[in-house]
Every structure is written in structure tokens, then in C-alpha cells.
N, C-alpha and C positions, 0 to 999 in steps of 0.2 A: 078109323072114319066109319061111323055107324051111318044105317040108312035111317031114313022118315026123319030129316032135318034135325038130327041131334047136333048141338054145337060142339066142336071138335076143341083140344085144346088151345088151337090159335084163334078161336073165336069165330072160323068161317062156317056158316050154315050150310050142311049138305042135305040133299042134294040139289037143293032149290037154288043155291048160287046168291046169296045175299050180296048186293052190292056195297062196298066199303063206301061211306059217305064221301063224296067230292072223287070217288076214284073212277077210273075206267076198268072195265071189265073184259075178261076173255070168253070165249063162246062157253066155257063152263061156268061162267059165273065168279070167277076169281080177280082179283086184281093184278094187273101184269107185274112182273117182276121187272125193276129197273135194268136198263142197258148202259154199258159206259159212253160216256161223252168224252171229248177232248178237253183237257184241262185248260182253262182259260186263264191268261195274267190277270193278276190281281193289282190293279192300279193304286197308287198312293191316294188316300181319300183328302182332297184339297177342301177345306173349310174357311169363310170369312171370319174375322176376327170377332164379329157380332152376330148372333143369329137372326136378330131384327134389325138391318138398317133402316128399313121403311116400316111406319105402322100407319094404315090409314093414308092421309095426305099429309104426313110427317116424316122428314127424313133425318137422320141422326148426323150431326155435323161434327161432334167432337166429344171425346169421354176423357176426362182428366182425373187422375190419379193423384190422391194426397196422402202424405204419409206426416201425421202430427200438425196437420194445417199446411205443409210445405208440398209443393210441387213435387212428384214423384216421377210422374210420366205422363204424356200427353200424346192421344191419338186423335189425328185429323181425318176426316171421310170426304170424298170429293166421289158422286154417283154420277156416271154417264152410260148412255145404252151399251150395254155388255161389259162394262168397266167398271171397276172399283178400286179408288187409290186411296191408299193409307199411308199417311207421314206419321210414324213414330219419333217422339224427340223426348230427353231427359237430360235434367243438368249434369254436365259434365260427361255427357254420351254422346257417341257418333247418331247423327240422325239417319233414320232407315226408312227407305221408299219401298213400299209394295204396293203392285200392281195385280189386281186379279181380272182374269178374264171370265166372263159368264156367258152360256151358251143361251139358245132361244128357251130351253126348258128350265133355264135358273140354275143349271150344273156348274159348278167351278170346274173349269178345264185348264185354267193356267194361273201360275203365282210366278212374280219376278221379284227378287229382292235384293236391292241396290243402297248404296249410301248416297248421300246428296251429291257427291262427286261423280256419281255413275258407275262405281265400282261394283260388278256383280258379285253378290253373295251365294244365290241359288236360283235356280230356275226351273220350275214344272210346266211341261206343256203337254196335253192329253188331245187327242183327236179320235171322234166318235163318227160313227156313221147314223144314218137316219133311222134306225133300229135300236139306236142307243149300243152298239158293240164297240168295245175300245180297238180303233186301229192302230194306233201310234201314242207311245209316251216316251218323253225325254226328259230325263233329268241332268242338269248341270249343276255343279256345286263348285265352290271355290275351293282349287287343290285336290279336287277330288274326279275332275273329269266329266266325261260323259256319258250316261248310261241310256241306250236308246233299246226299246222293243217294239217291234212292229209285229201285226197279227195279220194272217192273209186268210179269207174267207172264198168259199166257193158256193154258193148260195146260203144257206142255213148252217155250213159245216165249216169248222176251223180246219184248215187244212197245212197251215205252216204258222210258226212262232219262232222269231228269232231274237235273243237277247245279246244284245254287242255292246261292248265297254272301250270306250277313247278309241275306236277302229282298229284294236289291235287284237282283241279276245271275242270270239262271239259262240254263242250255244244256238243251235239250231234244232228245232222240234219239227217233225214232219209227221202227219196224221194220214193213213189210208182207209179207205171205205170200202165196202162192196157194193153190190148193184142195188141192195134194199137200203143203203144210206148208213149200214152198222159199223161201227168203227171197228176196224181189224188189225191195223198196224200202227206202232209208232216208233219212230226212230229219234234218238238225241244223239247230236254227234256235236263235239266241243273242240274247237280250234285250239285249246290249251288244256291243263288239266283240271281246270277249275270244278267240272263237272266229269265223270267218267261216261265214256260211249256207252249207249244202253239202246234196247229194243224191246218192244212189247208185241205180242201176237195173240189176238182173240179168235175164239171159236164159237160157234153159234149152232142152235140145232134147227129143225124145220119151221118151227114155231118162233124162230128169232131170239130165242133166249140165249143166254151165255153160258157155255158148257165148260171151257176151259180157256186159261191163259197163261201164257209163259212170259217172264220177264227176266232179261238178261242185263248183264253188267260186263262191257268188254269182251263179249261174246260168250261168256260164262253163265250157266244156269245160275239164278238168284232166288227165283220165286217160282211156282208152278202150283195153280189150283184148277180143281175140276168141282162141276157140279151135275147133279143128275136128278131127276125129276119123275114123279109118279104119272100114271093115266089122267089123273085129274089136273096135272100143271103143277101140282104143288112140289116144293122142294123136299127131296127124298135123302139124298145124303149128299157130302161133298168132302173133298180131300185138300190139305195144302201141305206142301212141301216148301221149307224155308233154309238158304244157307245163310245163317247167321252174321257171317261176315260181309258178305255181298249185299244181301237184302238190306243192310244199312245205309248203303250208297245208292238206293232206289231212288230216283224223283217220283213225285207224284204227277204222272202225266196224263192221267185220266180220273175221271169221277170216282171210280172205284179202286185208286190205289189206296193200299191199307198204309194210314198214316206211318213214318218212319218210328221205328223202335216200339210201336205199340204192343206186339207181343211179348218185349222184353220188360218193359216198364209199366206197361198199363197206361202210359203216358196220354194225353188227349190231344196231342199235336205239337209239332215245332213251327218255326216261324216260315218254313218253307212248305209247310203240308198244305194239301188243296183246300180241305175244308176246316172251317172255324174249329172251337173247342165245343164239344158236344154234338156236333152233327155227324149222321153216319154216314161212310164212303158209299157210293152208289145213288145217295139222294140227290136229286137236282130240283132246287128251289123252283116252287111252282108247279111241280109234276105231280102226279097222282099214282105213282107207281109203288110198289113194296121194294125196299130197298134188298138186295140181295146180299146174305150174309158173305163176308169174307174174311173176318179176323179170327183169331184164336185164343183160346186161354184168357188172359186176362186183360187183352185188347178191346173187349166187347162194349159197344154201346147199347144205348137202349133198345133200340128195335132190333140189333142183330142179336138181342139177348133172347128174342123169342117172343116174349108178351109184352115188350114195350116198356113203359114207367110202370113199375109193380107202385109207384105211391100217386095218389091223387095230388094234382095240381093245388099249389098253395094259395090262399087268399091272400096272403102277404108274406113277403119273403126278408122284409127289414130286420127284422129281429132273429128270426131262425136263421137267416144268412150268416149274421155277425155272430152268432153265438154256436154255429154248430158247423156250417160250411169252412168258414174262415178258421175255427180253432181245433178241428178234430180231423185231420186227414194224413195220411201216410204219404209224406213228402208234399203235404198241402195239395195233393190229390183227394178224390173222394170214394176210397174203395170199399170201406165198411160202414163209416160213421154218419154219412149225410142222410137226411130225411126227405131230399128232393129227388130220390128215385133212381140216383147213379149206383147207390150202395148195394148192388146185388150181384156186384162182381166179385169172383173167387181169385182177388189179385194175390197170388204167390208163387203160382207154380211154374213159372217161367224165369222167376228171378235170378237162378243161377246161370242163364245163358244170358250172359252180356254180351254186348256188339265187338267187344274186342277180344271173345272167346273164338275159336274155332269151332266148326260142328255144324249140324243140321237138323233140323226138326219135321218129323213127318205126324200130321194131326188128322184123323178120320173123325167125321161129324155124322150121326145120323138123327134123322127127321121121321116126324110121323105127321101126315097134313099140314106140312110146311113148319112145323115146331120143333126145335131142338131137343132132343130126347137124351142122347148121350156122345160123348166125346172121348177120343182116346189118343194121347200123344205119347210119340216114341222118338227117343234122341240117338243121333249117331255123332261121334266124333270125327267122322268123314267129311269132306265137302259134300255138297248135293249132287252134284255131278258123279262122284264114285259112292253115292249111298247104295246099300245091297241089304237085303234083309238080315244076314249074319252081323252085321255092324249095329242093327237097331236095339237099344234096350228101352224098357217102358219106362216113362215119366209120370204118366198120372191116367187115371181112368175117371172119368165124370159120366153121372147118372143121374137124369132129372125125374122127379116123381110129380105125379098131378091125380087131382083129386076131383069130381064135379067138375073138369075141364078147367081148374085153377091150378098155378103152380104153388105145389106145398113143401118140396125138398130139391135142393140142388146139392149133391153129394158128390165128393171128390176124392179119390185114394189116391195119396201122393207118395211116389217112391223117391225118399230123401237121398241126398248124396252120400249119406254114411251107411246106406243098404237098409234102413230100417223104412216102415210103411207107416204112414201117418193119415187119417182120414178126415176131412173138413166139410162142414155143410151149411148151406143157409136153409133155415126153415122159414117158412111163410104161414101166417095164421089169418084167416078171414071170417067175417060175421056172417050172418044168414043172407045179408045183403050184397054177398061178394067183395064186402070193402077189406082193404088190408088193415088189420089192428095190430100186427106184431111181426117182427122179423128178427129172427137168432141167428147169430154166427156160433157155430159148435166146432170146438176140437176134440177129436176123438171122444164125440157125443157129450162132451162137458160145454155147457152153455158159456161163453165169455164175452160175449156182446149181445145187447137187446134192444130194439127199438120198438116202442109202442105208439100207438095212434088213438086218438079219441074222437068221436064223430058228434055233431049236434045236426040231424038232418043229413045232407051230403057235405056238410063243412067239416074240415078238420079244426077241432076247438083245443085239443092238446096233444102234445108230443112228449117223450120221454126216450134220454138215450141212458144206456147203463153199459158201462164198460170196465176195464181194470183200472183202479185207480193207483196209479203209479208207473213204474219203468214198463211193467208187463204189457201194458197197451200198445207201446210202440214196436214190439215184437211180436204181434201177431201175424205181420206179414214176413219175418224173416226166415231166411232159409237155411241159416247156418246150425247145425245142432247144437254147437257149443253156446250159440246165444239166446236159445229156445229157455222161457222161463215158466215157473210153476204157475197156472193159471188159477184164479181163485174166483168165487161167485161174483159177478158183475154188480157193481153198485151204481147208484143214480149219478151221472155227470152232469146232464142238462135236462132242463125242463122248459117248455115253451106253453103258455096257456092263451086263449085269445077269447073275447066277448065281443056279441055283436047285438045291435041295436036294428032288429028288422034285417035290411038287407045290408046293413053297413057295418063294416068294423069299427067298434067302439074302443076296445083296449087290447093290446097284446104286452105280455109279459114273459122274459126270458131268464132263467136264473142258472148259474153254474155252481157245483159241487165239489168237494174232494180236493185232493192235492195236485192232482195232474194238471188242471189248468191252473195253478196257482192261487193267487186270492179269490175266494168264493165273488161272484159278482151277479147283479140284477139288473136288468134293463126292462123299462116299462115305457110304454107310448101310448097317449090317447088322441083320439080323432073325433072331429064334428062330423056329422051326417053326411057332409060332402066329400069326406075322405082326407081333409086336410089336416095336419100333424098341429095339435094344440098344445101339448106336453110331454116333455121327456125326462123320466127319471133314472139317472144311472147311479149305482150303489156300488163301492167297492172298498172293501177293509174298514167299514163303518162311515165312510164319508160318502154323502149323496150328493150329486149334480143335478139340478132343477134346471130345464129349459123349457120356457114356454114361448108361444106363438099368438100374434093376433092380427086379424085382418079387417079391413073395410066392409062396406057393404056389397061391394062389387068382388068381392073375395081376394083383394090386392094384399100381399103382407104389408104390415104397417111397422110392426115391433117384433124383435126377438130379445129376450132377455135370459141370461145363464147366472144361477146362484150356484157357484161351485160346492160350497161347504154348508149349506141349508143353514144359514145364519141369518137371513133376512137382508142380507147385502149383494145389489147386483154385482157381478164381476165382470159381466160382458154384456153389452148392449149393443142392437145393431138397428138402424133407423131408417126407413123407406118413405120419400117423399115424391108426389107424383103432381103432374101439371092438369092444369082445368080439362086439357083431354086425355088423362089417365096414362100419360107416359113417364117412366121413371127420370127423374131428373136428380135425385141424390140419394146414393145409399153410405150410410156413415156406420162405422163399427168402433166401439170404444170398449177399452179394457182397463179393470182398476188394478193398479198396480199394488204391490205391498207397500209401498212408500205412502200411499193415501193419494198419489197423483192418478190421473188417467192418462193413457196413451191413445190415439185415434188413428185408425185408418179409412179412407172412404174414396169415392167415386162420383164426379157428377157428368151428366149427360146433357148436352146441348141439342136441341132439335129444331129445324127449321119446318115450319108447318103453312101450307097454303090455305 
């Protein structure tokens, strides 16, 4: 950190102490690090079958689905204060009655489904306090019994959560706090073997910053982490020790629980993880604190990586996500390939350490002014409890380089299972304005993947991905020496371009090349000045599908037509009809069959207006 107000790699100005937009600051002018909070139960999201049951003075009373003009299904709606009743009937099928309970804030807090004889199929009941916190959720299913979750608060703190099933088994989570209100202890006790008994203990310094945590499974140490800070309150170093077998059994009990398996697979979460995909553990929605790094190696999220997302936000992701994120990912994750900013991870170094193998990992991470500069990982075949210096062997060393305060290289030397050493690095190229224009993945200093961005002012107007065309692409992350392939110069596999008219996106086009993605394809979308989609051209194997949309003066969709072979014949058509008040009353879709006939599907809406 240099004096005189020079920006550090992390972007924090010293010594003046610039406040992060929207952030609270410490006495030194730095945004405070997040502290752990108790993990709240995430209830089932209950939704009505129609998003808009009332429009102005009109109420939806019926929705009828038609298949080639014949009745397929009918839904009837009855609205009362705090209650919505839906009757679902179809020819030859049982009648289902669903009752929804709505609270004063418009939230759906209950759902009960029965047949017309009163036989219960499922029921969801949720109770909230006046501040919107969930107190109880009860789920009853036919043949599946009852699952009840209760949460107990003291002031603004969750002190207990109980998950009970059929009155037979239960898991109890107890949360303890110190005099300052900081979470110090979590105890998980199970009446069965569904969840191992666990405990978590947090320690803090005088500034209320987390400095250590230990997580145990059945009394055995599974994970231990520690953090240290410099005189300015910036993160200086941290250490993580993981028992690979036991850590895989840990529950996410607080907001800084590392998602399970993240250090082994680079996974973004499982159904039991506390945080949704793409969020950083430690971050609390609505807060202005800085997430405190907790992951290691390939488990990094954007904020934990040090500089946040290294790629600017896209203006539109429709084309890009379809042709890049969805098509080019190791195990459909986004380690190297995506242009949305996740592709800064060196996802491969922990791959040999699967959860079914025994052993432990010690990782030491160094920082300067809160920015990660180095990472060293050591592996031991012993358990974490038996870990000692003599049993440790080097797994990888990682060093990050900066120039003018910007990340330019993230290099990792990996000690492979066969005893050889290999280095891999990510290199970042910025223009004079500081914008990221290229990112390269190198193996032993050979470029194997490259991403480039083109700008028009502050906007991204072009993107290209160059990779290994063929089998070798999928072996970039492989750790087995026998599977390593010979890399060649990367070739262009994806290209995305965009055109703007003033501030509005006018056109975007994505193209794929090479054999790795199969038949080369192209997708083009055109928009009107209001951002509505007007036309989509999709080409594959010489065939082009052309879809157009048209709207009325109020911006409502009227017609959608698709010509699958660009032969001037409409293959699919959707028509939308509205009443004099603007309510949708008929939606009809027709498909042209090879026999020359049309098949149709549609739904009509009936409204009662005052």
C-alpha cells in the first residue's frame, strides 16, 4: 500500500479512506468485513397458477385449455379476502381443488390440494411474524407424512431451528451469541442418522472481525479456518485446513459455511447449500459489508477471487448465454469458457481429492491490502486430527501478478499425481481505459484458450472464444496424466456481435464454429427501440428458422410466426386477442403438419369486470 492516495490492487484508496458506494466504513475508511449469521430455513416458494388474477377492476374467473379445438383442461378461479380457490378439471381425469391462503402483504402462505371427495394430496402451511421472518413451515404429502420446521428468535437473532419428520426423527440447530450479538456457537443434534451431529465455534478479535472457526462432525475436526488482518484492517492472510471425508458431511449452518464439495469439484452448490448459485458465502442480502474469503482453489466465487467480476456486465445475455455458457462448460459449469466473468477460476487443482478419498488439505493464502496475492496448498493422506508437518506434501503454489493496480496474471504450479510439475496460468489484458479486452488460459506457457472483448464506448459490442477444437478441450481440467492431450493453437469456436441504435440494443448475433460444437450454428435477434424482440433467425446445417413478432400500439403481442425452412410457408403461428379493457382473452397456437393440415393448441380467459 503506497502513501499519497494511490489505489491499491484491491481498488481501495489510501490513506484517505474512500467509502465504497452503499457501504458502511470502519474508522480507517474501509468497508467492514461480513460476520457470520445463523442460517435461516429456506421455505418452499408458493405461487398462484396465474400471476395476474386481477387487472384493474377485472377478475379472472376461468382459463380453458384447448387441444385442436377440444377441451383439454379447465381452471376456475374464486377469489375471497385472503383466499384463492382453484378448481382444475379435465375430461376423464379426477377433479382437483386447490385452496391458497394469502396474507395481508399478498404473500402466498398456504396451499392445500384435494380431490372433489376431500382426499388430501398435499398441503403447505407457512407462518411469518410481523417483520416477515418465517416461524413455522408444515408440509404434508399423501403417503409422505408431515415435515415441520420451526424457528425461534430472540430479538433479531435466530436461536433455534428444528426440522421434524412424522414426529419420529428431528434435527435441532442451536445458535449461541456473545454479548456483542456475534454468532459464536452452532450445535446440530439429530435424533437419527439422517444428519451427523455437528458443532461450529467462532472467534473474533477486538474489532469484531472473525479470526477463527472450527467445524466438527461427531466430535472430530472437519474444517478449521483462521484469518489475520493488518494495521489498516485489511485482510493479511488466512489458512484453511480440511478433512476431505468429514467436511463433505458438513451442513451449511451459517452464512459463511463453504458450500459442500466446492473445494473438490468447483461446484456452485447443492440443494442443501445455504447460498444460491453464484452468491458468495458470507454475503448477506441487503448488507453493505465485504465478504470474508473462505474458499480454496477451484471453489472461488467472484468477490472471493479478489477483484470481483473481471468482465463488465453484459447488456444482453440472450444470445451469449445460449451459445457460450450453456454450451462450453466443464461438467456444464463455467470454469474457463464463459464470458460472464466466472471464468477466472483455475479449476483443476483439487480434482484428485474426491470426497470418497481420505486425507486432508492445508491451504495458506497471502494478501496485500485485502487482495489475494498467493496461495499454497499441502496435502496429507492422514485425517485432519492426525495432521503433522512430516505427512504433508506440496499440491500447488499459486501467485498472482498486478500491473498498475490491475490483475494481469494468475499462475499456478501444480504437482501432478505422477510426480511431475505443470504450471497453468490465466493472463488478463486491459486497454488504456482499464477495460478487460482479453483473457488467456496457458498450460506450460502455451495458449490453449483465449477470450476477447470489443468495446464501443462503455458497451461490449463483440466477444470471441478461441479453444481446442476436438477432444482436447474437455481435457483442460483433467488431472490424470494418462488423459492429458497435446494442445494446439486455439481456434475460434464462438463469436458474438451486437449493434446499438443510441442507447437501445438493435441486433445481436452469435455464431459457432469448428467440430467440437457439432454443426456450426448462428443465432440472430433484432429488437425495436423499446427492447421488444422483433425477429429471430436461427441457422443450423444450412437450414434457417425465421421467427417474427408484431405488437399493437400499446405494446401488446399480437402475432408470432415461424418459418422453419425459410421457404415462405408459415410453420407455426401464435395469435393473441384482447378485450376492450386490454385483458388477454384468447391465445391460440397453430402448427403446420407435413400432411398439410394444421394442429392447434390454445387457451382462453374469462374475466369478470365491475
